[in-house]
All heavy atoms as TSV, in Angstrom:
chain	resi	resn	atom	element	x	y	z
A	1	MET	N	N	-62.336	22.618	-50.326
A	1	MET	CA	C	-61.785	21.510	-49.564
A	1	MET	C	C	-60.271	21.676	-49.457
A	1	MET	O	O	-59.605	22.025	-50.406
A	1	MET	CB	C	-62.136	20.197	-50.263
A	1	MET	CG	C	-61.791	18.975	-49.458
A	1	MET	SD	S	-62.779	18.834	-47.989
A	1	MET	CE	C	-63.350	17.180	-48.144
A	2	SER	N	N	-59.733	21.428	-48.270
A	2	SER	CA	C	-58.316	21.575	-48.007
A	2	SER	C	C	-57.800	20.317	-47.316
A	2	SER	O	O	-58.507	19.708	-46.516
A	2	SER	CB	C	-58.091	22.790	-47.101
A	2	SER	OG	O	-56.729	22.893	-46.743
A	3	THR	N	N	-56.568	19.929	-47.617
A	3	THR	CA	C	-55.939	18.788	-46.955
A	3	THR	C	C	-54.585	19.228	-46.415
A	3	THR	O	O	-53.803	19.840	-47.131
A	3	THR	CB	C	-55.749	17.599	-47.926
A	3	THR	OG1	O	-57.016	17.248	-48.459
A	3	THR	CG2	C	-55.155	16.402	-47.210
A	4	GLN	N	N	-54.349	18.935	-45.145
A	4	GLN	CA	C	-53.084	19.268	-44.507
A	4	GLN	C	C	-52.544	18.019	-43.818
A	4	GLN	O	O	-53.314	17.168	-43.385
A	4	GLN	CB	C	-53.292	20.376	-43.467
A	4	GLN	CG	C	-53.669	21.702	-44.076
A	4	GLN	CD	C	-54.127	22.699	-43.031
A	4	GLN	OE1	O	-55.318	22.929	-42.893
A	4	GLN	NE2	N	-53.188	23.282	-42.311
A	5	THR	N	N	-51.227	17.939	-43.723
A	5	THR	CA	C	-50.621	16.818	-43.004
A	5	THR	C	C	-49.637	17.347	-41.978
A	5	THR	O	O	-48.977	18.363	-42.199
A	5	THR	CB	C	-49.877	15.853	-43.955
A	5	THR	OG1	O	-48.885	16.585	-44.664
A	5	THR	CG2	C	-50.832	15.187	-44.928
A	6	VAL	N	N	-49.599	16.656	-40.842
A	6	VAL	CA	C	-48.627	16.959	-39.792
A	6	VAL	C	C	-48.087	15.632	-39.280
A	6	VAL	O	O	-48.730	14.596	-39.423
A	6	VAL	CB	C	-49.243	17.760	-38.616
A	6	VAL	CG1	C	-49.679	19.135	-39.065
A	6	VAL	CG2	C	-50.395	17.016	-37.974
A	7	THR	N	N	-46.903	15.669	-38.703
A	7	THR	CA	C	-46.339	14.477	-38.076
A	7	THR	C	C	-46.459	14.651	-36.572
A	7	THR	O	O	-46.052	15.676	-36.017
A	7	THR	CB	C	-44.867	14.289	-38.481
A	7	THR	OG1	O	-44.805	14.175	-39.907
A	7	THR	CG2	C	-44.288	13.035	-37.852
A	8	VAL	N	N	-47.038	13.640	-35.930
A	8	VAL	CA	C	-47.253	13.672	-34.488
A	8	VAL	C	C	-46.313	12.665	-33.833
A	8	VAL	O	O	-46.214	11.524	-34.276
A	8	VAL	CB	C	-48.728	13.347	-34.155
A	8	VAL	CG1	C	-48.941	13.261	-32.650
A	8	VAL	CG2	C	-49.646	14.402	-34.755
A	9	THR	N	N	-45.618	13.107	-32.789
A	9	THR	CA	C	-44.679	12.234	-32.098
A	9	THR	C	C	-45.308	11.679	-30.828
A	9	THR	O	O	-46.164	12.312	-30.215
A	9	THR	CB	C	-43.390	12.996	-31.728
A	9	THR	OG1	O	-43.739	14.115	-30.904
A	9	THR	CG2	C	-42.667	13.480	-32.965
A	10	GLY	N	N	-44.873	10.463	-30.466
A	10	GLY	CA	C	-45.281	9.864	-29.203
A	10	GLY	C	C	-46.423	8.876	-29.265
A	10	GLY	O	O	-46.729	8.228	-28.266
A	11	MET	N	N	-47.078	8.744	-30.407
A	11	MET	CA	C	-48.183	7.786	-30.508
A	11	MET	C	C	-47.614	6.369	-30.611
A	11	MET	O	O	-46.703	6.127	-31.400
A	11	MET	CB	C	-49.048	8.073	-31.733
A	11	MET	CG	C	-49.759	9.396	-31.706
A	11	MET	SD	S	-50.902	9.601	-33.098
A	11	MET	CE	C	-49.785	9.557	-34.492
A	12	THR	N	N	-48.155	5.454	-29.795
A	12	THR	CA	C	-47.637	4.087	-29.795
A	12	THR	C	C	-48.702	3.015	-29.995
A	12	THR	O	O	-48.360	1.849	-30.181
A	12	THR	CB	C	-46.912	3.788	-28.467
A	12	THR	OG1	O	-47.829	3.990	-27.387
A	12	THR	CG2	C	-45.700	4.696	-28.294
A	13	CYS	N	N	-49.980	3.391	-29.925
A	13	CYS	CA	C	-51.029	2.368	-30.022
A	13	CYS	C	C	-52.295	2.940	-30.648
A	13	CYS	O	O	-52.375	4.131	-30.928
A	13	CYS	CB	C	-51.338	1.806	-28.624
A	13	CYS	SG	S	-52.071	3.032	-27.512
A	14	GLY	N	N	-53.260	2.080	-30.834
A	14	GLY	CA	C	-54.527	2.495	-31.422
A	14	GLY	C	C	-55.252	3.527	-30.580
A	14	GLY	O	O	-55.923	4.414	-31.110
A	15	HIS	N	N	-55.136	3.429	-29.264
A	15	HIS	CA	C	-55.787	4.406	-28.388
A	15	HIS	C	C	-55.174	5.788	-28.595
A	15	HIS	O	O	-55.885	6.796	-28.594
A	15	HIS	CB	C	-55.668	3.985	-26.919
A	15	HIS	CG	C	-56.342	4.932	-25.998
A	15	HIS	ND1	N	-55.667	5.938	-25.349
A	15	HIS	CD2	C	-57.644	5.064	-25.635
A	15	HIS	CE1	C	-56.521	6.636	-24.626
A	15	HIS	NE2	N	-57.727	6.128	-24.781
A	16	CYS	N	N	-53.853	5.830	-28.772
A	16	CYS	CA	C	-53.169	7.097	-29.051
A	16	CYS	C	C	-53.752	7.725	-30.321
A	16	CYS	O	O	-54.087	8.908	-30.345
A	16	CYS	CB	C	-51.670	6.866	-29.270
A	16	CYS	SG	S	-50.779	6.162	-27.885
A	17	ALA	N	N	-53.836	6.928	-31.366
A	17	ALA	CA	C	-54.348	7.408	-32.649
A	17	ALA	C	C	-55.791	7.891	-32.507
A	17	ALA	O	O	-56.158	8.928	-33.065
A	17	ALA	CB	C	-54.252	6.304	-33.699
A	18	SER	N	N	-56.596	7.164	-31.733
A	18	SER	CA	C	-57.993	7.559	-31.524
A	18	SER	C	C	-58.096	8.892	-30.808
A	18	SER	O	O	-58.942	9.723	-31.139
A	18	SER	CB	C	-58.737	6.495	-30.719
A	18	SER	OG	O	-58.873	5.326	-31.466
A	19	SER	N	N	-57.225	9.107	-29.813
A	19	SER	CA	C	-57.232	10.371	-29.069
A	19	SER	C	C	-56.910	11.538	-29.984
A	19	SER	O	O	-57.577	12.579	-29.945
A	19	SER	CB	C	-56.216	10.313	-27.925
A	19	SER	OG	O	-56.584	9.343	-26.986
A	20	VAL	N	N	-55.887	11.371	-30.817
A	20	VAL	CA	C	-55.512	12.432	-31.754
A	20	VAL	C	C	-56.636	12.661	-32.756
A	20	VAL	O	O	-57.015	13.803	-33.036
A	20	VAL	CB	C	-54.186	12.093	-32.469
A	20	VAL	CG1	C	-53.917	13.052	-33.617
A	20	VAL	CG2	C	-53.034	12.108	-31.471
A	21	ARG	N	N	-57.191	11.580	-33.282
A	21	ARG	CA	C	-58.284	11.683	-34.258
A	21	ARG	C	C	-59.462	12.448	-33.657
A	21	ARG	O	O	-60.054	13.317	-34.301
A	21	ARG	CB	C	-58.719	10.280	-34.690
A	21	ARG	CG	C	-59.573	10.253	-35.930
A	21	ARG	CD	C	-59.899	8.817	-36.366
A	21	ARG	NE	N	-58.715	8.081	-36.753
A	21	ARG	CZ	C	-58.240	7.012	-36.105
A	21	ARG	NH1	N	-58.841	6.552	-35.034
A	21	ARG	NH2	N	-57.149	6.395	-36.543
A	22	GLU	N	N	-59.802	12.147	-32.421
A	22	GLU	CA	C	-60.945	12.787	-31.764
A	22	GLU	C	C	-60.702	14.279	-31.533
A	22	GLU	O	O	-61.562	15.104	-31.840
A	22	GLU	CB	C	-61.213	12.093	-30.423
A	22	GLU	CG	C	-62.409	12.642	-29.690
A	22	GLU	CD	C	-62.679	11.904	-28.384
A	22	GLU	OE1	O	-62.327	10.713	-28.282
A	22	GLU	OE2	O	-63.229	12.533	-27.472
A	23	GLU	N	N	-59.532	14.631	-31.002
A	23	GLU	CA	C	-59.240	16.045	-30.714
A	23	GLU	C	C	-59.119	16.874	-31.987
A	23	GLU	O	O	-59.686	17.959	-32.069
A	23	GLU	CB	C	-57.970	16.166	-29.873
A	23	GLU	CG	C	-58.115	15.668	-28.458
A	23	GLU	CD	C	-59.136	16.436	-27.627
A	23	GLU	OE1	O	-59.412	17.620	-27.907
A	23	GLU	OE2	O	-59.670	15.831	-26.686
A	24	VAL	N	N	-58.385	16.375	-32.973
A	24	VAL	CA	C	-58.234	17.122	-34.223
A	24	VAL	C	C	-59.578	17.195	-34.950
A	24	VAL	O	O	-59.920	18.220	-35.542
A	24	VAL	CB	C	-57.136	16.505	-35.113
A	24	VAL	CG1	C	-57.080	17.189	-36.466
A	24	VAL	CG2	C	-55.775	16.595	-34.417
A	25	GLY	N	N	-60.347	16.127	-34.870
A	25	GLY	CA	C	-61.660	16.096	-35.511
A	25	GLY	C	C	-62.646	17.088	-34.923
A	25	GLY	O	O	-63.649	17.427	-35.550
A	26	SER	N	N	-62.363	17.576	-33.708
A	26	SER	CA	C	-63.278	18.529	-33.070
A	26	SER	C	C	-63.009	19.976	-33.503
A	26	SER	O	O	-63.759	20.875	-33.135
A	26	SER	CB	C	-63.174	18.413	-31.545
A	26	SER	OG	O	-61.922	18.891	-31.091
A	27	ILE	N	N	-61.946	20.197	-34.283
A	27	ILE	CA	C	-61.674	21.549	-34.802
A	27	ILE	C	C	-62.783	21.896	-35.809
A	27	ILE	O	O	-63.071	21.098	-36.703
A	27	ILE	CB	C	-60.299	21.620	-35.492
A	27	ILE	CG1	C	-59.173	21.289	-34.505
A	27	ILE	CG2	C	-60.085	22.995	-36.117
A	27	ILE	CD1	C	-57.810	21.139	-35.169
A	28	PRO	N	N	-63.402	23.070	-35.664
A	28	PRO	CA	C	-64.465	23.451	-36.613
A	28	PRO	C	C	-63.978	23.400	-38.066
A	28	PRO	O	O	-62.890	23.883	-38.380
A	28	PRO	CB	C	-64.802	24.887	-36.201
A	28	PRO	CG	C	-64.402	24.963	-34.763
A	28	PRO	CD	C	-63.185	24.079	-34.634
A	29	GLY	N	N	-64.783	22.776	-38.923
A	29	GLY	CA	C	-64.468	22.690	-40.342
A	29	GLY	C	C	-63.800	21.389	-40.754
A	29	GLY	O	O	-63.749	21.062	-41.936
A	30	VAL	N	N	-63.280	20.629	-39.782
A	30	VAL	CA	C	-62.610	19.367	-40.114
A	30	VAL	C	C	-63.651	18.334	-40.533
A	30	VAL	O	O	-64.664	18.146	-39.868
A	30	VAL	CB	C	-61.776	18.840	-38.916
A	30	VAL	CG1	C	-61.282	17.427	-39.173
A	30	VAL	CG2	C	-60.610	19.769	-38.643
A	31	THR	N	N	-63.385	17.673	-41.665
A	31	THR	CA	C	-64.317	16.659	-42.165
A	31	THR	C	C	-63.801	15.245	-41.918
A	31	THR	O	O	-64.580	14.360	-41.585
A	31	THR	CB	C	-64.604	16.866	-43.666
A	31	THR	OG1	O	-63.361	16.919	-44.373
A	31	THR	CG2	C	-65.371	18.160	-43.896
A	32	THR	N	N	-62.493	15.007	-42.082
A	32	THR	CA	C	-61.922	13.691	-41.800
A	32	THR	C	C	-60.512	13.840	-41.241
A	32	THR	O	O	-59.802	14.797	-41.551
A	32	THR	CB	C	-61.844	12.781	-43.053
A	32	THR	OG1	O	-61.010	13.404	-44.021
A	32	THR	CG2	C	-63.201	12.484	-43.638
A	33	VAL	N	N	-60.127	12.856	-40.418
A	33	VAL	CA	C	-58.777	12.811	-39.859
A	33	VAL	C	C	-58.291	11.380	-40.029
A	33	VAL	O	O	-58.918	10.441	-39.553
A	33	VAL	CB	C	-58.761	13.175	-38.358
A	33	VAL	CG1	C	-57.345	13.109	-37.804
A	33	VAL	CG2	C	-59.370	14.547	-38.127
A	34	ASP	N	N	-57.168	11.212	-40.727
A	34	ASP	CA	C	-56.580	9.901	-40.943
A	34	ASP	C	C	-55.237	9.858	-40.226
A	34	ASP	O	O	-54.388	10.720	-40.464
A	34	ASP	CB	C	-56.400	9.620	-42.437
A	34	ASP	CG	C	-55.843	8.242	-42.687
A	34	ASP	OD1	O	-56.343	7.270	-42.083
A	34	ASP	OD2	O	-54.892	8.124	-43.479
A	35	VAL	N	N	-55.061	8.861	-39.343
A	35	VAL	CA	C	-53.825	8.741	-38.578
A	35	VAL	C	C	-53.090	7.475	-39.004
A	35	VAL	O	O	-53.655	6.382	-38.966
A	35	VAL	CB	C	-54.121	8.677	-37.062
A	35	VAL	CG1	C	-52.833	8.502	-36.267
A	35	VAL	CG2	C	-54.865	9.929	-36.607
A	36	ASP	N	N	-51.836	7.626	-39.426
A	36	ASP	CA	C	-50.978	6.477	-39.735
A	36	ASP	C	C	-50.067	6.286	-38.527
A	36	ASP	O	O	-49.099	7.032	-38.335
A	36	ASP	CB	C	-50.158	6.749	-40.994
A	36	ASP	CG	C	-49.320	5.543	-41.403
A	36	ASP	OD1	O	-48.933	4.743	-40.521
A	36	ASP	OD2	O	-49.042	5.408	-42.599
A	37	LEU	N	N	-50.399	5.316	-37.696
A	37	LEU	CA	C	-49.683	5.097	-36.450
A	37	LEU	C	C	-48.209	4.782	-36.680
A	37	LEU	O	O	-47.333	5.259	-35.950
A	37	LEU	CB	C	-50.355	3.960	-35.671
A	37	LEU	CG	C	-49.865	3.718	-34.253
A	37	LEU	CD1	C	-49.997	4.966	-33.404
A	37	LEU	CD2	C	-50.635	2.574	-33.631
A	38	ALA	N	N	-47.892	4.029	-37.718
A	38	ALA	CA	C	-46.511	3.613	-37.991
A	38	ALA	C	C	-45.591	4.792	-38.273
A	38	ALA	O	O	-44.446	4.817	-37.827
A	38	ALA	CB	C	-46.478	2.623	-39.144
A	39	THR	N	N	-46.094	5.789	-38.997
A	39	THR	CA	C	-45.258	6.936	-39.383
A	39	THR	C	C	-45.540	8.186	-38.554
A	39	THR	O	O	-44.753	9.131	-38.591
A	39	THR	CB	C	-45.479	7.295	-40.863
A	39	THR	OG1	O	-46.849	7.698	-41.035
A	39	THR	CG2	C	-45.156	6.121	-41.772
A	40	GLY	N	N	-46.668	8.207	-37.846
A	40	GLY	CA	C	-47.066	9.393	-37.099
A	40	GLY	C	C	-47.715	10.452	-37.968
A	40	GLY	O	O	-48.047	11.533	-37.508
A	41	LEU	N	N	-47.929	10.134	-39.235
A	41	LEU	CA	C	-48.500	11.095	-40.169
A	41	LEU	C	C	-50.013	11.222	-39.947
A	41	LEU	O	O	-50.732	10.225	-39.926
A	41	LEU	CB	C	-48.223	10.668	-41.605
A	41	LEU	CG	C	-48.441	11.717	-42.673
A	41	LEU	CD1	C	-47.477	12.881	-42.498
A	41	LEU	CD2	C	-48.263	11.101	-44.040
A	42	VAL	N	N	-50.453	12.454	-39.772
A	42	VAL	CA	C	-51.879	12.738	-39.583
A	42	VAL	C	C	-52.329	13.600	-40.752
A	42	VAL	O	O	-51.792	14.683	-40.979
A	42	VAL	CB	C	-52.125	13.465	-38.240
A	42	VAL	CG1	C	-53.601	13.803	-38.078
A	42	VAL	CG2	C	-51.625	12.623	-37.071
A	43	THR	N	N	-53.293	13.097	-41.507
A	43	THR	CA	C	-53.834	13.809	-42.664
A	43	THR	C	C	-55.211	14.345	-42.289
A	43	THR	O	O	-56.077	13.579	-41.859
A	43	THR	CB	C	-53.922	12.876	-43.884
A	43	THR	OG1	O	-52.622	12.306	-44.116
A	43	THR	CG2	C	-54.375	13.632	-45.120
A	44	ILE	N	N	-55.385	15.641	-42.469
A	44	ILE	CA	C	-56.610	16.311	-42.047
A	44	ILE	C	C	-57.286	16.934	-43.258
A	44	ILE	O	O	-56.679	17.746	-43.964
A	44	ILE	CB	C	-56.291	17.418	-41.020
A	44	ILE	CG1	C	-55.461	16.847	-39.871
A	44	ILE	CG2	C	-57.568	18.073	-40.517
A	44	ILE	CD1	C	-54.600	17.872	-39.177
A	45	ALA	N	N	-58.524	16.560	-43.492
A	45	ALA	CA	C	-59.326	17.180	-44.555
A	45	ALA	C	C	-60.308	18.136	-43.890
A	45	ALA	O	O	-60.910	17.804	-42.858
A	45	ALA	CB	C	-60.065	16.130	-45.359
A	46	SER	N	N	-60.444	19.332	-44.471
A	46	SER	CA	C	-61.323	20.330	-43.873
A	46	SER	C	C	-61.942	21.202	-44.958
A	46	SER	O	O	-61.500	21.190	-46.107
A	46	SER	CB	C	-60.535	21.195	-42.891
A	46	SER	OG	O	-59.453	21.822	-43.547
A	47	ASP	N	N	-62.946	21.949	-44.542
A	47	ASP	CA	C	-63.639	22.848	-45.470
A	47	ASP	C	C	-62.738	23.991	-45.916
A	47	ASP	O	O	-62.838	24.468	-47.037
A	47	ASP	CB	C	-64.895	23.421	-44.809
A	47	ASP	CG	C	-65.934	22.339	-44.525
A	47	ASP	OD1	O	-65.960	21.329	-45.244
A	47	ASP	OD2	O	-66.705	22.514	-43.562
A	48	THR	N	N	-61.869	24.456	-45.009
A	48	THR	CA	C	-60.959	25.555	-45.310
A	48	THR	C	C	-59.586	25.244	-44.723
A	48	THR	O	O	-59.452	24.336	-43.903
A	48	THR	CB	C	-61.458	26.884	-44.697
A	48	THR	OG1	O	-61.534	26.720	-43.283
A	48	THR	CG2	C	-62.797	27.298	-45.252
A	49	GLU	N	N	-58.577	26.005	-45.106
A	49	GLU	CA	C	-57.234	25.844	-44.563
A	49	GLU	C	C	-57.283	26.102	-43.053
A	49	GLU	O	O	-57.827	27.103	-42.601
A	49	GLU	CB	C	-56.293	26.845	-45.241
A	49	GLU	CG	C	-54.855	26.716	-44.832
A	49	GLU	CD	C	-54.093	25.671	-45.620
A	49	GLU	OE1	O	-54.622	25.169	-46.635
A	49	GLU	OE2	O	-52.968	25.357	-45.217
A	50	LEU	N	N	-56.711	25.192	-42.274
A	50	LEU	CA	C	-56.718	25.332	-40.822
A	50	LEU	C	C	-55.462	26.037	-40.336
A	50	LEU	O	O	-54.398	25.922	-40.943
A	50	LEU	CB	C	-56.793	23.951	-40.161
A	50	LEU	CG	C	-58.016	23.106	-40.480
A	50	LEU	CD1	C	-57.863	21.731	-39.846
A	50	LEU	CD2	C	-59.280	23.776	-39.991
A	51	ASP	N	N	-55.607	26.732	-39.242
A	51	ASP	CA	C	-54.471	27.373	-38.597
A	51	ASP	C	C	-53.594	26.289	-37.969
A	51	ASP	O	O	-54.099	25.417	-37.253
A	51	ASP	CB	C	-54.986	28.329	-37.518
A	51	ASP	CG	C	-53.867	28.981	-36.748
A	51	ASP	OD1	O	-53.085	29.724	-37.365
A	51	ASP	OD2	O	-53.768	28.723	-35.540
A	52	GLU	N	N	-52.299	26.324	-38.249
A	52	GLU	CA	C	-51.385	25.304	-37.722
A	52	GLU	C	C	-51.370	25.295	-36.202
A	52	GLU	O	O	-51.191	24.255	-35.583
A	52	GLU	CB	C	-49.983	25.509	-38.286
A	52	GLU	CG	C	-49.885	25.163	-39.756
A	52	GLU	CD	C	-48.475	25.310	-40.303
A	52	GLU	OE1	O	-47.512	25.328	-39.503
A	52	GLU	OE2	O	-48.339	25.388	-41.530
A	53	GLY	N	N	-51.572	26.464	-35.608
A	53	GLY	CA	C	-51.626	26.558	-34.153
A	53	GLY	C	C	-52.810	25.797	-33.577
A	53	GLY	O	O	-52.698	25.163	-32.522
A	54	ALA	N	N	-53.934	25.849	-34.271
A	54	ALA	CA	C	-55.131	25.140	-33.809
A	54	ALA	C	C	-54.908	23.631	-33.873
A	54	ALA	O	O	-55.339	22.889	-32.984
A	54	ALA	CB	C	-56.345	25.536	-34.650
A	55	ILE	N	N	-54.213	23.181	-34.923
A	55	ILE	CA	C	-53.908	21.757	-35.050
A	55	ILE	C	C	-52.967	21.331	-33.929
A	55	ILE	O	O	-53.209	20.324	-33.244
A	55	ILE	CB	C	-53.289	21.448	-36.429
A	55	ILE	CG1	C	-54.290	21.734	-37.554
A	55	ILE	CG2	C	-52.818	19.993	-36.482
A	55	ILE	CD1	C	-53.696	21.699	-38.949
A	56	ALA	N	N	-51.907	22.106	-33.708
A	56	ALA	CA	C	-50.935	21.783	-32.659
A	56	ALA	C	C	-51.599	21.768	-31.282
A	56	ALA	O	O	-51.300	20.909	-30.441
A	56	ALA	CB	C	-49.785	22.774	-32.685
A	57	GLU	N	N	-52.513	22.688	-31.063
A	57	GLU	CA	C	-53.231	22.768	-29.782
A	57	GLU	C	C	-54.106	21.531	-29.576
A	57	GLU	O	O	-54.152	20.971	-28.481
A	57	GLU	CB	C	-54.081	24.035	-29.771
A	57	GLU	CG	C	-54.583	24.427	-28.416
A	57	GLU	CD	C	-55.291	25.769	-28.457
A	57	GLU	OE1	O	-54.638	26.778	-28.792
A	57	GLU	OE2	O	-56.503	25.795	-28.180
A	58	ALA	N	N	-54.794	21.092	-30.630
A	58	ALA	CA	C	-55.642	19.906	-30.531
A	58	ALA	C	C	-54.795	18.659	-30.272
A	58	ALA	O	O	-55.166	17.804	-29.464
A	58	ALA	CB	C	-56.469	19.736	-31.802
A	59	VAL	N	N	-53.657	18.560	-30.943
A	59	VAL	CA	C	-52.748	17.425	-30.739
A	59	VAL	C	C	-52.232	17.435	-29.298
A	59	VAL	O	O	-52.179	16.397	-28.638
A	59	VAL	CB	C	-51.590	17.457	-31.762
A	59	VAL	CG1	C	-50.511	16.458	-31.397
A	59	VAL	CG2	C	-52.124	17.181	-33.171
A	60	ALA	N	N	-51.886	18.618	-28.796
A	60	ALA	CA	C	-51.410	18.740	-27.413
A	60	ALA	C	C	-52.504	18.352	-26.426
A	60	ALA	O	O	-52.229	17.715	-25.402
A	60	ALA	CB	C	-50.935	20.166	-27.151
A	61	GLU	N	N	-53.733	18.706	-26.728
A	61	GLU	CA	C	-54.864	18.350	-25.871
A	61	GLU	C	C	-55.010	16.830	-25.776
A	61	GLU	O	O	-55.412	16.291	-24.743
A	61	GLU	CB	C	-56.156	18.979	-26.422
A	61	GLU	CG	C	-57.373	18.800	-25.563
A	61	GLU	CD	C	-57.302	19.538	-24.230
A	61	GLU	OE1	O	-56.656	20.610	-24.152
A	61	GLU	OE2	O	-57.906	19.042	-23.263
A	62	ALA	N	N	-54.649	16.151	-26.856
A	62	ALA	CA	C	-54.690	14.677	-26.864
A	62	ALA	C	C	-53.492	14.075	-26.122
A	62	ALA	O	O	-53.451	12.875	-25.876
A	62	ALA	CB	C	-54.727	14.156	-28.304
A	63	GLY	N	N	-52.503	14.918	-25.807
A	63	GLY	CA	C	-51.342	14.456	-25.048
A	63	GLY	C	C	-50.102	14.193	-25.879
A	63	GLY	O	O	-49.172	13.529	-25.415
A	64	TYR	N	N	-50.069	14.742	-27.088
A	64	TYR	CA	C	-48.937	14.484	-28.007
A	64	TYR	C	C	-48.423	15.802	-28.554
A	64	TYR	O	O	-48.921	16.866	-28.220
A	64	TYR	CB	C	-49.375	13.531	-29.122
A	64	TYR	CG	C	-49.949	12.271	-28.526
A	64	TYR	CD1	C	-51.311	12.124	-28.351
A	64	TYR	CD2	C	-49.109	11.273	-28.063
A	64	TYR	CE1	C	-51.834	11.008	-27.731
A	64	TYR	CE2	C	-49.622	10.145	-27.446
A	64	TYR	CZ	C	-50.992	10.027	-27.283
A	64	TYR	OH	O	-51.476	8.915	-26.659
A	65	GLN	N	N	-47.432	15.723	-29.431
A	65	GLN	CA	C	-46.805	16.916	-29.963
A	65	GLN	C	C	-46.650	16.801	-31.472
A	65	GLN	O	O	-46.351	15.722	-31.996
A	65	GLN	CB	C	-45.408	17.036	-29.342
A	65	GLN	CG	C	-45.076	18.403	-28.902
A	65	GLN	CD	C	-43.725	18.427	-28.175
A	65	GLN	OE1	O	-42.990	17.453	-28.134
A	65	GLN	NE2	N	-43.410	19.562	-27.619
A	66	VAL	N	N	-46.841	17.937	-32.143
A	66	VAL	CA	C	-46.573	18.002	-33.585
A	66	VAL	C	C	-45.070	18.165	-33.740
A	66	VAL	O	O	-44.451	19.020	-33.095
A	66	VAL	CB	C	-47.313	19.192	-34.242
A	66	VAL	CG1	C	-46.892	19.350	-35.687
A	66	VAL	CG2	C	-48.822	18.992	-34.141
A	67	ALA	N	N	-44.450	17.324	-34.569
A	67	ALA	CA	C	-43.009	17.410	-34.818
A	67	ALA	C	C	-42.708	18.715	-35.532
A	67	ALA	O	O	-43.447	19.137	-36.410
A	67	ALA	CB	C	-42.545	16.217	-35.635
A	68	SER	N	N	-41.587	19.330	-35.164
A	68	SER	CA	C	-41.244	20.611	-35.794
A	68	SER	C	C	-40.389	20.399	-37.020
A	68	SER	O	O	-39.878	19.373	-37.301
A	68	SER	CB	C	-40.530	21.512	-34.809
A	68	SER	OG	O	-39.488	20.832	-34.176
């Protein structure tokens, strides 16, 4: 089991958080995605360590960006 966190910019509402949760949750191996809308912190639990590029791509697909 692996846990990773990223900060996502641009989320302003529950729908934003749901979009990110759905896209990141579709990455193979992801078991849970927790989004803290107030801080932009996204915590991802997965079976194995995920590629940061795959996470950034999923966040971009939802319409947001991972903070650098």
